[in-house]
N, C-alpha and C positions, 0 to 999 in steps of 0.2 A: 125155295131158297133163291133160285135164279131170278124169279120174278121180283123178289124183295131187293136183290142187288141192283136190278135194272131200275127199280123205283128210286133207290138211293143214288145211282149214277145220274138219273134224270133230274133229281132234286139238286145234286151238286152242279150239274151243267146249268140249270136254271138260275142258281144262285150266282154263278160266275157271270152269266149274261146280265143279271140284274145289277151286279156290282159295277160292271163296265158301263152300263147305261147311266147309273147314278154318278159315276166319275165324270162321264162326258157332260151330263147336265150341269154338274158342278163347275166344270171348266167354262162352259158356255155362260153360266150365270156370272162368274168372275169377270169374263171378258165384257159382257154387257154392262156390268157395274162400272168397270173401268172406263168404258166409252161414255157412260152417263156422267160420271164424275169429271172426266176430261172436258166434256161439253159444258158442265155446270161451272167449273172454276177457270176455264180458259178465257181469254179476252177476245176471242173471235165472236162474232155475233150474227144471228139471223133474225134479231128482233126488228119489229116494224118501226125503227127509230128514224129520225130525219137523216137524209143522205147528206154527207159533207163532201163537197167537191173542192179540193185544195187548188190554189193558184198553180198554173202550169209552170214547172221549174224551167229555168234557163239552162242552156246547154253547158255541160261541164260542172254544174254545181252538185253538191252532195244530194242524193235522192234516195228515197225508199219507195218500193212498189209493193202494194198489198198482194198477198197470196190467198186471202179469204176476206169475208166481211169483217172489218176490224173496228172496234170501238175507238172513238176519239174522246179522250178524257182530259180533265183540267190539270191532272198531275200524273206522275209516273208510278201508278199502282192501281189495283182494283178497288181500293178504298176511296178513290176520287170519282166524282160523278161523270156520267157520259153525256156528251153534247151532241152525239150523232154517230153515224156509221159510214165508213169509207168502203166502197164496193171493191171486189177483187179486180186486180189489174190496174188500179189507180196509182199514179206516181205523184209524189209531192216533194218539195224541197225540205231536206233535213237541216236544221240549224243548231242542233245540239244533241247530247246524249246524257242519260241519267248517270249518276255516280256508280251504280252497279252494272251499267252497260246493257240493261234489259229493256230500256224504253228510249224511243227517239222523240225529240222535240221537233215538231214540223210546223211549217207555215199553214195557216188555215184562214178562211175569210174572216174579216173583223166582225161581220154580223154574227158569226158563231161565238167567238171570244174576242173582246175588244183589243186585246194585246196582239192578236194576229198569230198566235202560236198555241199549240196543244200537244198532246202526247199520244203515241201509239206503241203497242207492244212490239218488241223486236222479234218475237216468235212468229209473227204473221206477216213479215215483210222481207223483201230482198233488198239489201243495201248496196249502193254504189258510191264510190268516192267519199266514204264517210270516215276514213282512217284518222283524219285530223280534226274531227268535230270537237268543239269545246264541251266540257262537262257543265251541265246546267243544273244548279241546285233545285231540289224539289220545293215547290211552294208548301207552306204549312197545310197539313190535312185539315179539311173543314170539320167543324164540330159535329158530333152525332146527335141525332134526335131520337131518343128511345121512347116509343109510344106506349100508352097504357095497354094492358092486356085486353084484347077484344072480348066482349061478352059472348058466352056460348051461343052458337047459332046465328050470330050477327053477320052482316055483310063484311067481307074482308078483302083487302088487296095485299099481295105479297111482292116485295121488291125482287126483281129478277137480276138486278145489279145494284151498285151503290147509286142512290137517287137523291136529287135535291128535294127538300121539303120547303115549299114556298108559301108566301102570304096570300097568294091568289092564283087563279088558273091561267098562268101564262109566264113566259120567261122574262117579261118586263116587271114581274113582282120580285121583291127581295127574298132572300133565302134565310130560313131559320137554321138550317143545318142539313146534314146528309144522313140518310138511313142506309145502313149496310145491307148488302145482299142477304135475302132471306127474312128481312124484317116484315112482320105482319101487322097491318093497321086495321082498325075498325073503320069501315067506310060509312060516312053519314050522308053523302050526296054526290052529285055528279054535275059537271058544268053543262051549259046548254048545248055546246057542240060535241059533248061526249068525250073530249080529249083529256079531261082532268077529273080526278076524284078528290072530294073533300074527305079528310081523315081526322081522327082524333089524335091530338098531341098534348103533351103536358101544358097546363095553363101557365107555367113559368115562361114559356115562349111567347104566348099570346093569351090574353084574358079569356077569349072565346073558346080556347082549346081546339081550334080548327086550323089545319094546314092543308096544303094541296100538293098532290103528286101527279106526274104525267102518266096517263093511261098507257103510253108506249113502253113503259119500263116496269109494269106490274102485271101479276096474274090475279084476275078478279074471281071471287067466289061468292055466290048468293047475292049478287048486286043488281038483279033484274028490276027490283022495285024501288031502287034508290030515288029520292026526289031530286029534281033539278034545283040547284042553288044559284041564286043571283050572284053575278060577279061583284066582288067587293070593289069599292072605289080605290083607285091607285093612291098610294100615299103621296104626301107633299114632296115636291122635288127640292133638294138642297143643291144650290149652285155656289160653289166656293170661289174665292179669288184664285187667280192662276198662280202656279208656282213660279219662283224666281228662275230666270234662265240659268241652267247648270246647277241649280240648287236641289235640295232633297225634294223628291216628288213621288207621287203614287198615282196610278191609273187603275180603275176597277174594271174587271171583265165580267162582272155580274152587277145587277142593281143591288146596292148595299145600304143598310141603315147607317146613318151618322148618329152616334149616340153620345150621351153625356158622360160615359165612362166605358172602361174596357171589358164589357161583358153584355150579354143579352138581357141582364137584369136591369141595366140602366135605361132610362127613357130614351126614345128615339126622337131626334129633331126632324126627321124626314128621311127620304131615300135619295141617293145620288144615282142618276141614270148611268147606264153602261158607258164607259169611255170618259167619265169625268176625271179631270186632272186636279190633284190636290197638292198644296204646299204642305210638306211634312215638317212638323216642328218637334216631334218627340216620339218615344216608343214606350210601351208598357214594360214593366219589370220582367215579364216572361217572354217578351219579344213577339207576342202574337197580335198586338193591336198597335195601330199607329195613331199618333196625335196629329190632327190636321187643322189648318186654318179654315174657319167658316165665318160668314158675315156676323157682325155683332148684333144685327137685328134678329138673328136666330138664337145666339148664345152671347150673353153680355161679355164673357171673357174671350170671345172669338175663337173658341177651341171646341173641337169635336173629336170623336174616336171612331175609327173604322177597323173592321176585322181584316187582319193580314192574309187570311185564307183566300180572299177574293180580289186581291190587287197585285199588280206588279210595281216594283219600286226602283228608283234610281238615286244614287248619291246619298244613301241614308246611313252609311256606316258610322258616322260620327254624331248622329242626333242624340240628344240627352234622354236618359230614362226619366219618365214622368210618373209620379206617384198617382195611383188611382184616387179619384175623389170619393168622398163618403156616399153611400147609397141613400 
C-alpha cells in the first residue's frame, strides 16, 4: 500500500513538473512569435538595400535621427516601395509629417527620388524642432501587380517588403506597379549582374508576361539554375514641352510611361526619364492620372497621360476633368 502511494505521489509530482515545463515552453513560443512578427511587419530594416545618405541638415532646422536601420519609402506607409535604407544615427532634415503623424517627410538626394523628399517611419527616429511641421498629403498608392500562381516546384522569389515591378533590370526602367510584402513570383531568369530577377506577371501589363524585381528585396528559392536573360532595350524617351511659369505642372520621381489614356491598358508613347517636367492640362475622373502636353510628333492631339502615383504636382487644383478616350 505504501509503495503504491509513493508511486502515485511520484506520478503526481512528475505531472506537475511536466505542466510547468509545457507552460514555460508555451510562453517562450509566444515571445518568439511576437519578436518574429514585430520584425516582419516593422519598418526597420537589415536588408542589403542601397544606403541612403540624406543631405546634412542646417543648424536649427527640424531634424529626425534614426535609431535603427530605417526604410526610405516613396510614401507614408508600408504599402509604398522602398528606395533604400538609412543607417542608425543618421540625421536628416524633416520637411513635413503625415496626416496620422506616423511618418516624416525628409530631404533625400535627388538621385534617390527626383523630388528630393521621401518618407521614414516615426517609430524609428528621434525628432527635434518638428512641432510646427506642415502636414504633407500622401501620394496616391501605386497600383499592385498580382502575379500568376507559380507552378509547383518552380523557382520563386518572395517580396520581403513592398517592391517595384519594373520593365527591365534597373531603376532607369519604368514601373508596372508594386507587389505587396509576401507576394510570391515564379522566377524565369536573372540579370547578368545577379541584381535582378525576371518574374512572371500578367500579360495585361506587358505582352511578354515578364517583369523585373530587385534581388535586394526578395527571398529566392530554388533559383540556382536560372538562365541569364539579356537586358531589354530601354524604351523611347518622351521629352515634353516645359510647363508655363507658375502654371499647372508635374515632375516624375520614377521613369514613367506616357500613355494614350488613363490606365496601363492604353498604349505607351514612350517613357519620361526621372525629373521630367510636364505641363498639366487635365486630370482623370478618379484623380489618379494627369493629362499632360507632349509633342504633336508623338501624339497628333499633343496629349498624353501619366500615372499620378509617380509624380509630384504643383498648381493643379483647378485643372479640368478629362474623359478617358476609347481603348
